Residue, then its C-alpha position, 0 to 999 in steps of 0.5 A: m390290922e394286919d391280914i394275919d390279924r384278921k384271919i386270926v380274929a376270924l377263926l376265934m369267932r369261929d371257934g373262941r376256944m380254939s387252941y393257939t397250936d391249932l391257930g398257929k397251924s391254921t395261919g402259919l405262926s409259931t404257937s408263942a407268935v399266935h400267943q403273943r398277936v392274941r394278946r396284943l389284940e386283947e389289950r388293943g380291944v379289939i378283941r373284947g371277950y369270948s362267948v358261949v353260943v346259947d340254944h335259945e329253945a333249949v333254955g326255954l326261950p324260943l321267942t324272939a322279937f325285936i321292939s322298936i321304941k321311941p319317946i311319947d314326948p320327944s322333949q323327954p331326955d333320952d335315957s332309954p336304955d338307961r332306964l331298960a337297963g335292967v330288963p333280962e328279956i333286952e338281949a340287945c339295944y341299937s341306937v337307930a337313924g329313922d323313925e325310932s330311937y332304940i331297937l330292943k332285941v328280946r327273948v321270951g318263953r311266950p307270947a304272953d310274956l313278949e306282952d307283958l315285956l311291952a308293957r313293962i317296956r312302956s312304963s318303964a321307959n314312957v315310950t310307945t313301941r312297934t314289934t315284930i317277932v321271928l319266925s325263924t334265924p337262917y343265920e345269926n353272929r356270922p364271923m368275919t372273913a379272913 
């Protein structure tokens, strides 16, 4: 990827609503040139979408936790992500190396909600769990640098 494309991506990661005019001013390109580059980045799959950053506390989901899971029976099919895909509290599912198979990032309202979620995960996916509760998040979703 060219340096100018990296700069465009970095700028959009900081502000996905940045106008083509402002992107052009920041990169030294014309508005139409920036528009073409962004379109090509989208077509190539470098830019896969634009999203909203939510204040989870404001929407009633202040408790974030990471739940490591591993199958109770290692010979069972590796289908935990499919079994858990419909669980709305799971924000992300990471396949990992190490003792566990996956790490789930979850958001819930209260400790009791987390306890309920853990029971649902264990029964739905037939897994054991190890949970880490997040105390604070100094930074998250940091944009890349140009």
